[in-house]
C-alpha positions as CSV (number, residue, x, y, z in Angstrom):
1,M,54.2,28.7,-141.6
2,I,54.2,24.8,-141.7
3,K,51.8,22.0,-140.7
4,T,52.5,19.4,-138.4
5,A,51.3,16.2,-137.2
6,I,51.9,14.1,-134.3
7,I,51.4,10.1,-134.4
8,G,51.2,8.8,-130.7
9,A,49.9,12.1,-129.4
10,T,49.0,10.5,-126.0
11,G,52.2,9.5,-124.2
12,Y,54.2,11.9,-122.3
13,T,56.8,12.8,-125.3
14,G,53.4,13.5,-127.3
15,R,51.9,15.8,-124.7
16,E,55.3,17.9,-124.3
17,L,55.5,18.1,-128.2
18,I,52.1,19.7,-128.1
19,R,53.0,21.9,-125.5
20,R,55.9,23.7,-127.1
21,L,54.3,23.5,-130.5
22,L,51.2,25.1,-129.7
23,R,53.0,28.3,-128.6
24,H,55.5,27.7,-131.6
25,R,55.2,31.1,-133.6
26,E,55.9,29.1,-137.1
27,V,53.7,26.1,-136.8
28,E,50.3,25.0,-137.1
29,I,49.1,21.5,-135.8
30,K,47.0,20.1,-137.8
31,H,47.0,16.4,-137.0
32,L,47.1,14.1,-133.3
33,S,46.7,10.5,-133.3
34,A,46.8,7.7,-131.3
35,I,45.2,4.2,-130.5
36,T,42.4,5.4,-128.5
37,A,38.9,4.4,-128.0
38,K,37.4,7.2,-128.9
39,E,37.9,10.8,-130.5
40,E,37.8,13.5,-128.3
41,P,40.2,16.7,-127.9
42,I,43.4,16.3,-126.8
43,S,42.5,18.6,-123.3
44,S,40.2,15.9,-122.2
45,I,42.9,13.3,-122.1
46,F,45.6,16.3,-120.8
47,P,43.6,19.1,-119.1
48,S,46.8,21.3,-118.7
49,L,46.5,22.1,-122.8
50,S,44.4,24.6,-123.7
51,S,43.4,23.2,-127.3
52,D,40.2,22.1,-128.9
53,L,42.8,20.0,-131.4
54,I,40.8,16.0,-131.8
55,L,43.2,13.4,-131.1
56,R,42.4,10.9,-133.8
57,S,42.0,7.2,-133.2
58,T,43.6,6.3,-136.5
59,M,46.4,8.3,-138.9
60,R,44.1,10.1,-140.9
61,V,45.8,10.4,-144.5
62,D,43.7,13.5,-145.4
63,E,45.3,15.7,-142.5
64,V,48.5,14.4,-142.5
65,A,49.0,15.0,-146.5
66,E,48.7,18.9,-145.5
67,C,51.4,18.9,-143.3
68,E,55.1,19.1,-143.8
69,V,56.8,17.4,-141.1
70,V,55.6,14.5,-138.9
71,F,56.4,13.4,-135.3
72,L,56.7,10.2,-134.7
73,C,56.0,9.3,-131.1
74,L,55.7,5.2,-131.4
75,P,56.9,2.2,-129.6
76,H,60.7,0.9,-131.0
77,K,59.3,-1.6,-134.3
78,V,56.5,0.5,-135.0
79,S,58.2,3.5,-136.0
80,M,59.5,2.0,-139.1
81,E,56.1,0.9,-140.1
82,Y,55.2,4.2,-140.8
83,A,58.2,6.2,-141.9
84,P,58.6,4.7,-145.7
85,S,55.5,5.7,-146.3
86,L,55.5,9.2,-144.9
87,L,58.3,9.9,-146.9
88,D,57.2,8.9,-150.0
89,L,54.3,11.1,-149.4
90,E,57.2,14.0,-149.4
91,K,56.8,14.5,-145.6
92,K,59.7,15.1,-143.3
93,V,59.9,13.0,-140.4
94,I,61.3,12.9,-136.9
95,D,61.2,10.0,-135.3
96,L,61.2,9.9,-131.7
97,S,61.9,5.9,-131.2
98,A,65.0,4.1,-131.5
99,D,64.1,2.4,-135.1
100,F,66.5,4.9,-137.4
101,R,69.2,5.8,-134.6
102,L,71.6,2.3,-135.0
103,K,73.3,2.3,-138.6
104,D,73.7,-1.1,-138.6
105,P,70.8,-3.5,-139.4
106,D,72.4,-6.6,-137.9
107,V,73.5,-4.1,-134.3
108,Y,69.0,-3.6,-134.2
109,E,68.3,-7.3,-134.7
110,E,70.8,-8.2,-131.6
111,W,69.3,-5.2,-129.1
112,Y,65.9,-5.2,-130.5
113,G,65.3,-9.0,-131.1
114,E,63.8,-8.2,-134.6
115,R,65.1,-7.6,-138.5
116,H,64.3,-4.0,-138.9
117,A,61.7,-3.4,-141.9
118,A,62.9,-0.2,-143.5
119,F,67.2,-1.2,-143.2
120,L,67.5,0.8,-146.4
121,L,66.3,4.1,-144.7
122,L,69.5,3.9,-142.4
123,K,71.8,5.1,-144.4
124,E,69.3,8.3,-144.9
125,S,68.5,8.5,-141.3
126,V,70.5,11.7,-139.8
127,Y,71.4,11.2,-135.7
128,G,69.4,14.3,-134.5
129,L,71.8,15.5,-131.7
130,P,72.1,19.1,-133.1
131,E,75.4,20.2,-131.4
132,L,77.2,17.7,-133.5
133,Y,75.4,16.9,-136.5
134,R,73.4,20.6,-137.5
135,Q,74.9,20.8,-140.9
136,E,73.8,17.2,-141.8
137,I,70.1,17.8,-139.8
138,K,69.6,21.1,-142.1
139,G,69.1,18.9,-145.7
140,A,68.0,15.9,-143.9
141,N,64.5,13.9,-144.4
142,L,64.5,11.7,-141.5
143,I,65.8,12.2,-138.5
144,A,66.5,9.8,-135.5
145,N,65.7,11.9,-132.6
146,P,68.4,10.4,-130.1
147,G,67.5,8.8,-126.7
148,C,67.4,10.7,-123.2
149,Y,70.5,8.7,-121.8
150,P,72.6,9.2,-125.1
151,T,71.7,12.9,-125.1
152,S,73.2,13.3,-121.6
153,A,76.2,10.8,-122.3
154,I,77.1,12.3,-125.6
155,L,77.3,15.9,-124.6
156,G,79.1,15.2,-121.8
157,L,82.1,13.3,-123.3
158,A,82.1,15.0,-127.1
159,P,84.7,17.8,-125.9
160,L,87.2,15.1,-124.5
161,I,86.8,12.6,-127.6
162,K,86.8,15.3,-130.2
163,N,90.4,16.3,-128.6
164,K,91.8,12.9,-128.2
165,L,91.7,13.5,-124.2
166,I,90.4,10.3,-122.6
167,D,91.6,7.1,-122.4
168,L,88.9,5.3,-124.3
169,T,88.8,2.2,-122.4
170,S,88.0,4.1,-118.8
171,I,84.3,5.7,-119.5
172,V,81.9,4.7,-117.2
173,I,78.4,6.2,-117.4
174,D,76.0,5.9,-114.0
175,A,73.0,7.7,-115.0
176,K,69.9,8.3,-113.0
177,S,66.5,9.0,-114.7
178,G,63.1,10.2,-113.5
179,V,60.6,7.6,-113.8
180,S,58.7,9.4,-117.0
181,G,61.4,8.2,-118.9
182,A,59.9,5.0,-118.7
183,G,56.8,5.9,-120.3
184,R,53.4,6.5,-119.6
185,N,52.2,2.9,-119.4
186,P,52.3,1.1,-115.7
187,S,54.6,-1.6,-114.9
188,M,55.8,-3.5,-112.1
189,L,59.0,-0.9,-112.6
190,T,57.3,2.2,-112.2
191,H,54.5,1.2,-109.7
192,F,54.4,4.2,-107.2
193,P,54.8,1.8,-104.0
194,E,57.9,0.2,-105.9
195,V,59.6,3.4,-107.0
196,N,58.8,6.0,-104.1
197,E,61.8,6.2,-101.7
198,S,63.8,4.2,-103.5
199,C,66.7,3.9,-106.1
200,K,67.0,0.8,-108.7
201,A,69.9,0.2,-111.2
202,Y,68.1,-1.8,-113.9
203,S,69.5,-3.4,-117.6
204,L,72.7,-3.8,-116.9
205,F,74.7,-4.3,-120.0
206,T,71.6,-5.0,-121.6
207,H,70.3,-1.2,-122.0
208,R,69.2,-0.7,-125.6
209,H,70.5,2.9,-125.4
210,I,74.5,1.0,-125.1
211,P,74.8,0.5,-128.5
212,E,73.6,3.8,-129.6
213,I,75.9,5.4,-127.1
214,E,78.6,3.8,-128.4
215,Q,78.3,4.2,-132.2
216,E,78.0,7.8,-131.7
217,L,81.2,7.9,-129.5
218,S,83.1,5.7,-131.4
219,G,82.2,7.7,-134.3
220,I,83.5,11.1,-132.4
221,A,86.7,9.0,-132.0
222,G,87.4,7.6,-135.3
223,E,87.9,4.3,-133.2
224,K,85.8,1.8,-131.6
225,V,84.6,3.2,-127.9
226,A,83.0,0.5,-125.4
227,V,81.6,2.4,-122.3
228,T,80.1,0.8,-118.9
229,F,76.9,2.3,-118.8
230,V,74.6,2.0,-115.7
231,P,71.2,3.2,-115.7
232,H,69.2,3.9,-112.4
233,L,65.4,4.8,-111.8
234,V,65.0,7.6,-109.1
235,P,61.9,8.8,-107.5
236,M,61.3,12.2,-109.5
237,D,59.0,12.5,-112.4
238,C,61.5,14.4,-114.6
239,G,65.2,15.0,-115.1
240,M,68.2,13.1,-115.4
241,L,71.8,13.2,-114.3
242,S,74.9,11.4,-115.9
243,T,77.8,10.9,-113.9
244,I,80.7,10.0,-116.1
245,Y,84.1,8.8,-114.6
246,L,86.8,8.7,-117.0
247,K,91.0,8.8,-117.4
248,L,92.4,11.8,-119.1
249,T,95.4,11.5,-121.3
250,Q,97.1,14.8,-119.8
251,E,96.0,17.3,-117.3
252,T,93.5,19.8,-119.1
253,D,91.4,22.9,-118.2
254,L,88.4,21.3,-118.9
255,I,86.2,24.2,-118.1
256,R,87.9,26.2,-120.7
257,L,87.7,23.3,-123.1
258,Y,84.1,22.8,-122.8
259,K,83.1,26.7,-122.9
260,D,84.8,26.9,-126.7
261,F,83.5,23.3,-127.8
262,Y,80.0,24.9,-127.0
263,A,80.5,28.4,-127.2
264,R,77.8,28.7,-129.7
265,E,75.2,26.3,-128.6
266,P,71.9,27.9,-127.2
267,F,71.0,25.2,-125.1
268,I,74.3,24.2,-123.4
269,R,75.4,25.5,-120.2
270,I,78.9,24.8,-118.5
271,M,78.7,24.8,-115.1
272,N,81.6,26.1,-112.9
273,E,79.7,23.7,-109.4
274,P,77.8,20.3,-110.3
275,P,74.0,20.6,-111.9
276,I,70.8,19.6,-110.5
277,T,68.3,18.0,-112.0
278,K,65.9,20.4,-111.0
279,D,67.3,23.4,-113.1
280,T,67.0,21.3,-116.3
281,V,62.9,20.4,-115.7
282,G,60.6,21.9,-118.2
283,T,63.8,23.4,-120.4
284,N,65.8,22.2,-123.5
285,L,69.0,22.7,-121.4
286,C,71.8,20.3,-120.6
287,L,73.9,21.5,-118.0
288,I,77.4,20.3,-117.7
289,H,80.2,20.4,-114.9
290,P,83.5,19.0,-116.1
291,K,86.5,18.2,-113.0
292,S,89.4,16.9,-112.7
293,E,92.3,16.1,-110.4
294,G,95.1,15.2,-112.1
295,K,94.4,12.7,-115.0
296,R,90.8,11.4,-112.9
297,A,87.8,13.5,-114.2
298,V,84.5,13.3,-113.7
299,V,82.2,15.1,-115.9
300,L,78.6,15.3,-115.0
301,S,75.5,16.1,-117.4
302,A,72.0,16.9,-116.6
303,I,69.0,17.2,-119.0
304,D,65.1,17.2,-118.8
305,N,64.5,13.3,-120.0
306,L,61.0,14.3,-121.7
307,I,62.6,18.1,-123.4
308,K,66.6,17.7,-124.3
309,G,66.0,14.0,-124.1
310,A,63.0,13.9,-126.1
311,A,60.1,16.6,-127.4
312,G,62.4,19.6,-127.1
313,Q,65.2,18.4,-129.1
314,A,62.8,16.7,-131.9
315,I,61.6,20.5,-132.3
316,Q,64.9,22.2,-131.7
317,N,65.6,19.6,-135.0
318,M,62.8,20.7,-136.7
319,N,63.8,24.3,-136.5
320,I,67.1,23.4,-138.0
321,M,65.3,21.5,-140.9
322,F,63.2,24.8,-141.9
323,G,65.5,27.3,-140.9
324,F,63.7,28.8,-138.0
325,P,65.7,30.0,-134.9
326,E,66.8,27.1,-132.7
327,E,64.8,28.6,-129.7
328,E,61.5,29.1,-131.2
329,G,58.9,27.1,-129.0
330,L,61.6,26.1,-126.4
331,I,62.3,29.2,-124.4
């Protein structure tokens, strides 16, 4: 059994990590911390968690020192301050922020408005999308857990790009997310009267997941890929649906192609009909439905933004790193 720590445990992602790690047969949670006014049982903050674990108001080095793996559920620009010292302590680090996803520090600075404080670690980090990087994840010490929108989009596009079946100039990703994807801190964007009974597109051409998506798709293609990405906020708690429009270079049996590509993946389901987000909520599944008419194609990709898009994928990565069954704690 391994011991683990969660730093930044009071957000939605932290809650889902705790919930699943408590039922993981190979893990003991040793440390929880977040910026909080007082130390108290985590069940006082999340009554749905049946646990007497104490939430620390600061990271306790003595507790973290006993752990083999640390999950960083911290804001962008903050994780990079913690990761180097944790790696120096020989801890495996799974970072759920964007701080180690982009390989080029200049791209990070362009999109996040700050010079990367630990840019030497960018070469060491492994992008934690198991379906594409399982072998690299096995030997990694630093995992950059993918964003939710990129997870949905990349998994939806990878089989076609890998097999060079797409006109790479044609990709349009129309993505819709539940409000939990904006985090637990309230804002005008997520205020109930603003988001209820409404649908809003936001961050057109400026969303920070764009360079992440383009970086990974370009790596698969072996050449530069640019996408049109339009995210939307919809009035539901959890769930994400990416509708991806593209042009094929040749007519193809898409269902067969996708089933063959993901044949050994425990959390990918290729659907014969369009998926609905409700079928993914609370699961680590990605439901994909590809459909074509001639050379025109649409790919639908649905996930739970907090699970496969964050906490569940982080646990899947941990399972791979330590040689546990990938489904452990996730089904």
